[in-house]
MDAnalysis code that builds the backbone (N, CA, C; Angstrom):
import MDAnalysis as mda
import numpy as np

u = mda.Universe.empty(540, n_residues=180, atom_resindex=np.repeat(np.arange(180), 3), trajectory=True)
u.add_TopologyAttr("name", ["N", "CA", "C"] * 180)
u.add_TopologyAttr("resid", np.arange(1, 181))
u.add_TopologyAttr("resname", ["MET", "ALA", "ASP", "ILE", "SER", "ALA", "ILE", "LEU", "ASN", "ASP", "LEU", "PRO", "VAL", "ASN", "ASP", "ILE", "ALA", "GLN", "ARG", "VAL", "GLY", "ALA", "SER", "PRO", "ASP", "ASP", "VAL", "GLN", "ARG", "ALA", "LEU", "GLY", "ASP", "LEU", "LEU", "PRO", "SER", "LEU", "VAL", "GLY", "GLY", "MET", "GLN", "ALA", "ASN", "ALA", "GLN", "ALA", "PRO", "THR", "GLY", "ALA", "ALA", "SER", "LEU", "ALA", "SER", "ALA", "LEU", "GLU", "GLN", "HIS", "VAL", "ASP", "GLY", "ALA", "GLN", "ALA", "VAL", "ASP", "ASP", "VAL", "ASP", "GLU", "ALA", "ASP", "GLY", "GLU", "LYS", "ILE", "ALA", "ALA", "HIS", "VAL", "PHE", "GLY", "GLY", "GLU", "GLN", "ASP", "ALA", "VAL", "VAL", "ALA", "LYS", "VAL", "ALA", "GLU", "HIS", "SER", "GLY", "ASN", "ASP", "LYS", "GLY", "LEU", "ILE", "GLN", "LYS", "LEU", "LEU", "PRO", "LEU", "VAL", "ALA", "PRO", "LEU", "VAL", "MET", "ALA", "TRP", "ILE", "ALA", "SER", "ARG", "PHE", "THR", "LYS", "ALA", "ASN", "ASP", "ALA", "LYS", "LYS", "GLU", "ALA", "SER", "THR", "GLU", "SER", "SER", "GLY", "GLY", "GLY", "LEU", "GLY", "ASP", "ILE", "LEU", "GLY", "GLN", "VAL", "LEU", "GLY", "GLY", "GLY", "SER", "GLY", "SER", "SER", "GLY", "GLY", "GLY", "LEU", "GLY", "GLY", "ILE", "LEU", "ASP", "SER", "LEU", "GLY", "GLY", "LEU", "LEU", "GLY", "GLY", "GLY", "ARG", "LYS"])
u.atoms.positions = np.array([
    [-9.364, -78.734, 6.436],
    [-9.778, -77.923, 5.296],
    [-8.929, -78.298, 4.087],
    [-9.555, -78.317, 2.962],
    [-8.860, -78.633, 1.716],
    [-7.940, -77.486, 1.319],
    [-7.045, -77.768, 0.382],
    [-6.124, -76.738, -0.062],
    [-6.170, -76.614, -1.585],
    [-5.267, -75.824, -2.128],
    [-5.214, -75.583, -3.572],
    [-5.122, -76.889, -4.346],
    [-4.345, -77.837, -3.847],
    [-4.206, -79.105, -4.573],
    [-5.540, -79.846, -4.638],
    [-6.404, -79.665, -3.650],
    [-7.725, -80.295, -3.688],
    [-8.576, -79.682, -4.799],
    [-8.499, -78.376, -4.966],
    [-9.229, -77.737, -6.066],
    [-8.699, -78.266, -7.386],
    [-7.393, -78.277, -7.529],
    [-6.766, -78.743, -8.765],
    [-7.158, -80.185, -9.067],
    [-7.183, -81.030, -8.047],
    [-7.565, -82.425, -8.236],
    [-9.020, -82.581, -8.654],
    [-9.867, -81.639, -8.237],
    [-11.290, -81.707, -8.574],
    [-11.614, -81.123, -9.955],
    [-10.694, -80.359, -10.518],
    [-10.954, -79.756, -11.829],
    [-10.779, -80.788, -12.944],
    [-11.649, -80.732, -13.953],
    [-11.548, -81.644, -15.097],
    [-10.467, -81.157, -16.075],
    [-9.209, -81.387, -15.718],
    [-8.079, -80.834, -16.473],
    [-8.106, -81.251, -17.941],
    [-8.418, -82.513, -18.211],
    [-8.448, -82.965, -19.610],
    [-9.520, -82.245, -20.414],
    [-10.696, -82.042, -19.821],
    [-11.768, -81.314, -20.505],
    [-11.386, -79.854, -20.722],
    [-10.742, -79.269, -19.720],
    [-10.294, -77.877, -19.837],
    [-9.251, -77.772, -20.948],
    [-8.311, -78.706, -20.967],
    [-7.258, -78.704, -21.988],
    [-7.855, -78.812, -23.390],
    [-8.828, -79.682, -23.526],
    [-9.482, -79.840, -24.831],
    [-10.194, -78.547, -25.227],
    [-10.845, -77.910, -24.279],
    [-11.604, -76.684, -24.557],
    [-10.690, -75.538, -25.000],
    [-9.498, -75.441, -24.393],
    [-8.596, -74.332, -24.722],
    [-7.563, -74.713, -25.780],
    [-7.557, -75.968, -26.188],
    [-6.631, -76.404, -27.235],
    [-5.188, -76.482, -26.775],
    [-4.978, -76.982, -25.570],
    [-3.629, -77.111, -25.014],
    [-3.458, -78.519, -24.452],
    [-2.225, -78.871, -24.153],
    [-1.971, -80.187, -23.575],
    [-2.406, -80.194, -22.110],
    [-2.847, -81.360, -21.618],
    [-3.211, -81.443, -20.197],
    [-2.044, -81.071, -19.280],
    [-0.812, -81.401, -19.677],
    [0.347, -81.040, -18.851],
    [0.520, -79.532, -18.750],
    [0.375, -78.832, -19.886],
    [0.477, -77.368, -19.870],
    [-0.629, -76.750, -19.025],
    [-1.838, -77.289, -19.162],
    [-2.966, -76.767, -18.392],
    [-2.750, -77.033, -16.905],
    [-2.306, -78.226, -16.566],
    [-2.050, -78.569, -15.163],
    [-1.011, -77.616, -14.562],
    [0.063, -77.371, -15.293],
    [1.126, -76.480, -14.813],
    [0.598, -75.051, -14.667],
    [-0.159, -74.595, -15.647],
    [-0.711, -73.239, -15.586],
    [-1.677, -73.093, -14.419],
    [-2.530, -74.097, -14.221],
    [-3.490, -74.036, -13.124],
    [-2.802, -74.067, -11.770],
    [-1.646, -74.707, -11.704],
    [-0.887, -74.739, -10.460],
    [-0.497, -73.351, -9.978],
    [-0.364, -72.406, -10.898],
    [-0.062, -71.022, -10.527],
    [-1.302, -70.121, -10.587],
    [-2.217, -70.438, -11.485],
    [-3.415, -69.605, -11.626],
    [-4.346, -69.741, -10.427],
    [-4.522, -70.953, -9.923],
    [-5.444, -71.152, -8.798],
    [-5.038, -70.388, -7.546],
    [-3.773, -70.474, -7.103],
    [-3.421, -69.686, -5.914],
    [-3.540, -68.182, -6.165],
    [-3.321, -67.763, -7.399],
    [-3.463, -66.340, -7.727],
    [-4.922, -65.918, -7.605],
    [-5.814, -66.757, -8.109],
    [-7.241, -66.461, -8.053],
    [-7.746, -66.462, -6.616],
    [-7.395, -67.484, -5.855],
    [-7.821, -67.560, -4.451],
    [-7.150, -66.451, -3.631],
    [-5.883, -66.168, -3.930],
    [-5.192, -65.071, -3.244],
    [-5.848, -63.728, -3.512],
    [-6.301, -63.523, -4.737],
    [-7.026, -62.296, -5.061],
    [-8.341, -62.207, -4.302],
    [-9.024, -63.340, -4.188],
    [-10.271, -63.363, -3.416],
    [-9.993, -63.041, -1.955],
    [-8.920, -63.624, -1.431],
    [-8.569, -63.377, -0.032],
    [-8.228, -61.894, 0.180],
    [-7.490, -61.307, -0.755],
    [-7.154, -59.886, -0.634],
    [-8.421, -59.036, -0.651],
    [-9.378, -59.402, -1.504],
    [-10.641, -58.666, -1.555],
    [-11.439, -58.826, -0.267],
    [-11.355, -59.992, 0.351],
    [-12.120, -60.265, 1.570],
    [-11.563, -59.529, 2.782],
    [-10.425, -58.873, 2.651],
    [-9.830, -58.130, 3.766],
    [-10.651, -56.897, 4.133],
    [-11.347, -56.333, 3.150],
    [-12.170, -55.150, 3.403],
    [-13.618, -55.573, 3.605],
    [-14.356, -54.882, 4.470],
    [-15.752, -55.257, 4.728],
    [-16.605, -55.322, 3.460],
    [-16.474, -54.336, 2.585],
    [-17.276, -54.352, 1.366],
    [-16.841, -55.473, 0.438],
    [-15.542, -55.756, 0.407],
    [-15.040, -56.853, -0.417],
    [-15.508, -58.198, 0.095],
    [-15.505, -58.368, 1.419],
    [-15.966, -59.623, 2.016],
    [-17.448, -59.831, 1.734],
    [-18.235, -58.765, 1.877],
    [-19.675, -58.872, 1.617],
    [-19.942, -59.182, 0.153],
    [-19.206, -58.536, -0.731],
    [-19.374, -58.760, -2.169],
    [-18.995, -60.192, -2.545],
    [-17.888, -60.673, -2.010],
    [-17.442, -62.028, -2.298],
    [-18.410, -63.055, -1.719],
    [-18.888, -62.827, -0.506],
    [-19.857, -63.744, 0.093],
    [-21.121, -63.819, -0.753],
    [-21.566, -62.680, -1.246],
    [-22.742, -62.654, -2.124],
    [-22.483, -63.422, -3.415],
    [-21.311, -63.226, -3.986],
    [-20.956, -63.943, -5.219],
    [-20.886, -65.445, -4.969],
    [-20.345, -65.837, -3.828],
    [-20.264, -67.258, -3.497],
    [-21.656, -67.862, -3.367],
    [-22.564, -67.114, -2.760],
    [-23.941, -67.599, -2.639],
    [-24.559, -67.854, -4.007],
    [-24.216, -67.023, -4.977],
    [-24.743, -67.183, -6.334],
    [-24.117, -68.369, -7.064],
    [-22.984, -68.851, -6.569],
    [-22.269, -69.942, -7.243],
    [-22.345, -71.271, -6.491],
    [-23.189, -71.345, -5.455],
    [-23.298, -72.581, -4.680],
    [-23.664, -73.751, -5.589],
    [-24.577, -73.536, -6.480],
    [-24.976, -74.584, -7.421],
    [-24.396, -74.299, -8.794],
    [-23.211, -73.723, -8.801],
    [-22.569, -73.283, -10.032],
    [-21.984, -74.410, -10.848],
    [-21.263, -74.018, -11.860],
    [-20.673, -74.945, -12.822],
    [-19.810, -75.991, -12.131],
    [-20.054, -77.230, -12.484],
    [-19.247, -78.335, -11.983],
    [-18.458, -78.988, -13.119],
    [-18.858, -78.690, -14.345],
    [-18.217, -79.263, -15.527],
    [-17.901, -78.142, -16.511],
    [-16.924, -78.372, -17.360],
    [-16.502, -77.353, -18.315],
    [-17.660, -76.912, -19.211],
    [-18.502, -77.853, -19.621],
    [-19.623, -77.511, -20.491],
    [-20.654, -76.613, -19.810],
    [-20.637, -76.568, -18.482],
    [-21.572, -75.734, -17.723],
    [-21.056, -74.316, -17.488],
    [-19.810, -74.065, -17.825],
    [-19.183, -72.781, -17.511],
    [-19.704, -71.675, -18.428],
    [-20.080, -70.578, -17.800],
    [-20.435, -69.350, -18.507],
    [-19.175, -68.475, -18.480],
    [-18.467, -68.430, -19.613],
    [-17.199, -67.694, -19.641],
    [-17.391, -66.196, -19.419],
    [-18.551, -65.662, -19.786],
    [-18.815, -64.249, -19.506],
    [-18.860, -64.021, -17.994],
    [-19.434, -64.979, -17.264],
    [-19.433, -64.911, -15.807],
    [-18.000, -65.004, -15.290],
    [-17.209, -65.881, -15.907],
    [-15.813, -66.020, -15.520],
    [-15.021, -64.740, -15.733],
    [-15.315, -64.039, -16.818],
    [-14.647, -62.753, -17.075],
    [-15.022, -61.736, -16.008],
    [-16.290, -61.746, -15.586],
    [-16.725, -60.829, -14.533],
    [-16.039, -61.162, -13.208],
    [-15.933, -62.449, -12.909],
    [-15.272, -62.875, -11.670],
    [-13.827, -62.385, -11.675],
    [-13.128, -62.637, -12.774],
    [-11.727, -62.224, -12.876],
    [-11.591, -60.709, -12.736],
    [-12.501, -59.977, -13.362],
    [-12.456, -58.513, -13.273],
    [-12.661, -58.043, -11.839],
    [-13.565, -58.695, -11.107],
    [-13.795, -58.316, -9.710],
    [-12.619, -58.701, -8.823],
    [-12.051, -59.860, -9.075],
    [-10.961, -60.340, -8.233],
    [-9.688, -59.526, -8.450],
    [-9.339, -59.291, -9.717],
    [-8.058, -58.654, -10.023],
    [-8.162, -57.178, -10.384],
    [-9.352, -56.701, -10.705],
    [-9.527, -55.299, -11.068],
    [-8.599, -54.897, -12.195],
    [-8.013, -53.742, -12.086],
    [-7.128, -53.204, -13.113],
    [-5.795, -53.921, -13.211],
    [-5.532, -54.851, -12.326],
    [-4.267, -55.582, -12.334],
    [-4.349, -56.916, -13.076],
    [-5.509, -57.199, -13.691],
    [-5.706, -58.505, -14.314],
    [-4.632, -58.839, -15.345],
    [-4.321, -57.928, -16.240],
    [-3.301, -58.198, -17.263],
    [-1.933, -58.459, -16.634],
    [-1.607, -57.711, -15.601],
    [-0.321, -57.908, -14.925],
    [-0.274, -59.262, -14.214],
    [-1.383, -59.654, -13.600],
    [-1.448, -60.955, -12.933],
    [-1.311, -62.070, -13.966],
    [-2.023, -61.960, -15.082],
    [-1.939, -62.965, -16.148],
    [-0.497, -63.087, -16.638],
    [0.167, -61.963, -16.828],
    [1.555, -61.976, -17.295],
    [2.471, -62.667, -16.277],
    [2.284, -62.363, -14.995],
    [3.116, -62.975, -13.950],
    [2.858, -64.480, -13.853],
    [1.595, -64.889, -13.948],
    [1.272, -66.311, -13.883],
    [1.892, -67.035, -15.075],
    [1.808, -66.434, -16.256],
    [2.408, -67.040, -17.450],
    [3.918, -67.171, -17.286],
    [4.538, -66.118, -16.807],
    [5.988, -66.126, -16.603],
    [6.390, -67.204, -15.596],
    [5.654, -67.268, -14.490],
    [5.996, -68.203, -13.417],
    [5.757, -69.649, -13.826],
    [4.667, -69.896, -14.556],
    [4.330, -71.275, -14.932],
    [5.076, -71.736, -16.177],
    [5.669, -70.787, -16.905],
    [6.364, -71.137, -18.132],
    [5.428, -71.355, -19.307],
    [4.189, -70.929, -19.158],
    [3.200, -71.072, -20.221],
    [3.004, -69.760, -20.955],
    [2.406, -69.875, -22.105],
    [2.074, -68.722, -22.923],
    [0.990, -67.887, -22.233],
    [1.139, -66.587, -22.305],
    [0.158, -65.674, -21.711],
    [-1.235, -65.918, -22.291],
    [-1.287, -66.264, -23.576],
    [-2.575, -66.531, -24.222],
    [-3.308, -67.696, -23.574],
    [-2.564, -68.721, -23.137],
    [-3.189, -69.858, -22.466],
    [-3.795, -69.416, -21.147],
    [-3.069, -68.620, -20.391],
    [-3.576, -68.147, -19.090],
    [-4.826, -67.308, -19.308],
    [-4.823, -66.466, -20.343],
    [-5.995, -65.635, -20.643],
    [-7.200, -66.492, -21.012],
    [-6.989, -67.615, -21.674],
    [-8.093, -68.522, -22.014],
    [-8.587, -69.269, -20.777],
    [-7.655, -69.632, -19.914],
    [-8.011, -70.420, -18.738],
    [-8.780, -69.618, -17.689],
    [-8.411, -68.370, -17.491],
    [-8.970, -67.582, -16.396],
    [-10.504, -67.530, -16.403],
    [-11.157, -67.126, -17.503],
    [-12.620, -67.080, -17.455],
    [-13.276, -68.457, -17.459],
    [-12.509, -69.467, -17.810],
    [-13.037, -70.829, -17.820],
    [-12.999, -71.455, -16.430],
    [-11.913, -71.225, -15.705],
    [-11.788, -71.863, -14.386],
    [-12.334, -71.008, -13.242],
    [-12.460, -69.713, -13.431],
    [-12.957, -68.857, -12.335],
    [-14.323, -69.311, -11.824],
    [-15.296, -69.610, -12.693],
    [-16.585, -70.084, -12.166],
    [-16.484, -71.455, -11.486],
    [-15.606, -72.320, -11.977],
    [-15.417, -73.627, -11.349],
    [-14.825, -73.473, -9.951],
    [-13.857, -72.567, -9.814],
    [-13.238, -72.312, -8.510],
    [-14.252, -71.661, -7.574],
    [-15.037, -70.723, -8.081],
    [-16.066, -70.085, -7.243],
    [-17.054, -71.131, -6.730],
    [-17.478, -72.041, -7.594],
    [-18.424, -73.080, -7.178],
    [-17.786, -73.984, -6.127],
    [-16.519, -74.311, -6.308],
    [-15.809, -75.175, -5.366],
    [-15.725, -74.493, -3.999],
    [-15.296, -73.236, -3.991],
    [-15.172, -72.497, -2.726],
    [-16.553, -72.266, -2.113],
    [-17.545, -71.972, -2.947],
    [-18.902, -71.742, -2.447],
    [-19.427, -72.969, -1.706],
    [-19.160, -74.149, -2.233],
    [-19.642, -75.358, -1.560],
    [-18.964, -75.523, -0.204],
    [-17.686, -75.186, -0.114],
    [-16.979, -75.276, 1.173],
    [-17.431, -74.182, 2.120],
    [-17.668, -72.995, 1.578],
    [-18.088, -71.863, 2.393],
    [-19.444, -72.137, 3.033],
    [-20.378, -72.662, 2.254],
    [-21.707, -72.916, 2.805],
    [-21.686, -74.077, 3.788],
    [-20.794, -75.048, 3.567],
    [-20.667, -76.145, 4.527],
    [-20.077, -75.640, 5.836],
    [-19.213, -74.635, 5.756],
    [-18.572, -74.095, 6.953],
    [-19.518, -73.209, 7.757],
    [-20.587, -72.783, 7.142],
    [-21.579, -71.942, 7.823],
    [-22.875, -72.728, 7.961],
    [-23.589, -72.531, 9.013],
    [-24.848, -73.248, 9.215],
    [-25.897, -72.826, 8.201],
    [-25.834, -71.597, 7.726],
    [-26.796, -71.101, 6.749],
    [-26.081, -70.202, 5.760],
    [-26.578, -70.162, 4.525],
    [-25.951, -69.333, 3.480],
    [-25.906, -67.856, 3.881],
    [-26.918, -67.381, 4.520],
    [-27.021, -65.957, 4.851],
    [-26.112, -65.546, 5.995],
    [-25.354, -66.467, 6.569],
    [-24.512, -66.183, 7.712],
    [-23.123, -65.694, 7.301],
    [-22.972, -65.259, 6.057],
    [-21.667, -64.790, 5.587],
    [-21.196, -63.608, 6.412],
    [-19.972, -63.671, 6.872],
    [-19.415, -62.623, 7.711],
    [-19.009, -61.418, 6.874],
    [-19.318, -60.243, 7.402],
    [-18.876, -59.013, 6.745],
    [-18.032, -58.185, 7.698],
    [-17.432, -58.853, 8.679],
    [-16.572, -58.138, 9.616],
    [-15.348, -57.607, 8.879],
    [-14.729, -56.616, 9.437],
    [-13.594, -55.978, 8.766],
    [-12.460, -56.941, 8.471],
    [-12.334, -58.003, 9.229],
    [-11.243, -58.937, 8.984],
    [-11.583, -59.937, 7.897],
    [-12.808, -59.931, 7.418],
    [-13.214, -60.915, 6.439],
    [-13.857, -62.107, 7.118],
    [-13.694, -62.212, 8.424],
    [-14.349, -63.245, 9.202],
    [-14.117, -64.636, 8.670],
    [-15.172, -65.446, 8.713],
    [-15.097, -66.828, 8.301],
    [-14.643, -66.994, 6.866],
    [-15.058, -66.123, 5.996],
    [-14.673, -66.205, 4.590],
    [-13.172, -66.037, 4.421],
    [-12.613, -65.038, 5.071],
    [-11.164, -64.828, 5.001],
    [-10.398, -66.014, 5.573],
    [-10.952, -66.599, 6.623],
    [-10.318, -67.766, 7.227],
    [-10.318, -68.949, 6.269],
    [-11.441, -69.188, 5.607],
    [-11.541, -70.303, 4.658],
    [-10.548, -70.112, 3.520],
    [-10.506, -68.917, 2.960],
    [-9.578, -68.655, 1.848],
    [-8.132, -68.793, 2.318],
    [-7.842, -68.326, 3.518],
    [-6.493, -68.458, 4.068],
    [-6.098, -69.913, 4.263],
    [-7.041, -70.727, 4.711],
    [-6.760, -72.149, 4.883],
    [-6.515, -72.826, 3.546],
    [-7.299, -72.442, 2.540],
    [-7.092, -73.012, 1.199],
    [-5.697, -72.660, 0.711],
    [-5.299, -71.420, 0.887],
    [-3.970, -70.991, 0.453],
    [-2.877, -71.586, 1.329],
    [-3.076, -71.559, 2.620],
    [-2.067, -72.054, 3.543],
    [-1.841, -73.540, 3.426],
    [-2.882, -74.275, 3.097],
    [-2.762, -75.713, 2.971],
    [-2.023, -76.138, 1.730],
    [-1.848, -75.226, 0.780],
    [-1.229, -75.600, -0.475],
    [0.272, -75.543, -0.480],
    [0.882, -75.192, 0.629],
    [2.329, -75.014, 0.636],
    [3.091, -76.299, 0.381],
    [2.438, -77.423, 0.580],
    [3.106, -78.690, 0.339],
    [2.898, -79.202, -1.067],
    [2.308, -78.398, -1.941],
    [2.037, -78.858, -3.296],
    [3.325, -79.037, -4.076],
    [3.237, -79.841, -5.110],
    [4.442, -80.156, -5.878],
    [5.089, -78.909, -6.433],
    [6.390, -78.872, -6.336],
    [7.138, -77.739, -6.861],
    [7.170, -76.545, -5.933],
    [6.402, -76.569, -4.866],
    [6.403, -75.450, -3.923],
    [5.992, -74.149, -4.579],
    [5.188, -74.231, -5.643],
    [4.842, -73.059, -6.426],
    [3.938, -72.078, -5.737],
    [3.204, -72.518, -4.724],
    [2.223, -71.647, -4.110],
    [2.845, -70.386, -3.555],
    [3.812, -70.519, -2.688],
    [4.448, -69.334, -2.133],
    [5.144, -68.532, -3.212],
    [5.769, -69.231, -4.147],
    [6.503, -68.573, -5.215],
    [5.646, -67.674, -6.074],
    [4.497, -68.162, -6.515],
    [3.647, -67.337, -7.377],
    [3.058, -66.184, -6.584],
    [2.644, -66.423, -5.360],
    [2.079, -65.329, -4.575],
    [3.142, -64.286, -4.256],
    [4.359, -64.728, -3.978],
    [5.450, -63.783, -3.755],
    [5.743, -63.008, -5.037],
    [5.708, -63.700, -6.165],
    [5.985, -63.083, -7.452],
    [4.952, -62.009, -7.794],
    [3.712, -62.233, -7.372],
    [2.649, -61.273, -7.670],
    [2.770, -60.013, -6.822],
    [3.498, -60.113, -5.724],
    [3.703, -58.937, -4.884],
    [2.384, -58.292, -4.478],
    [2.274, -56.998, -4.649],
    [1.088, -56.244, -4.269],
    [0.001, -56.237, -5.313],
    [0.163, -56.969, -6.411],
    [-0.840, -56.969, -7.479],
    [-2.198, -57.447, -7.000],
    [-2.212, -58.326, -6.011],
    [-3.472, -58.855, -5.524],
    [-4.161, -57.911, -4.556],
    [-3.508, -56.840, -4.208],
    [-4.137, -55.859, -3.332],
    [-4.016, -56.192, -1.860],
    [-3.414, -57.327, -1.567],
    [-3.292, -57.724, -0.174],
    [-1.992, -57.258, 0.452],
    [-1.179, -56.557, -0.310],
    [0.073, -56.049, 0.226],
    [1.100, -57.133, 0.499],
    [0.979, -58.271, -0.179],
    [1.960, -59.350, 0.007],
    [3.316, -58.859, -0.411],
    [4.325, -59.232, 0.356],
    [5.686, -58.816, 0.025],
    [6.582, -60.002, -0.065],
])
């Protein structure tokens, strides 16, 4: 299973940087902390049966989703972020900015832009992992969906800088998963 670094490698960082008016290095560094936060939030949501069902439904809607920056619907990205982080979105953005050393404004610009790209990426893996789209698990543990998200997060521990564990630890309970 791929990990966070695979998502990061698949993202058009230069196009994203141009769109938000930042350097590719700043965007790369910010995404290194934003992606595990976004996937971690999805995983925390998938812990509950209703959250897993909601996320599986959203993934089904993003199977043929944005693959390029020009295809991104930022309003959709704002909705994704709101569902993933709920009332903790501002706190998560602040923590990601602090951890990555980037301006909070950059993280706020990136979140609605990359959320649909990440959803499309995960959706393609999720549907490949299931024989049919409608087979999304809604078991209390999150089932296959929770496993996929856990593998994406767990596989990223070898990423440069070891930031994956650090940012998730820094976020604490903000993601709703009770991480300590």
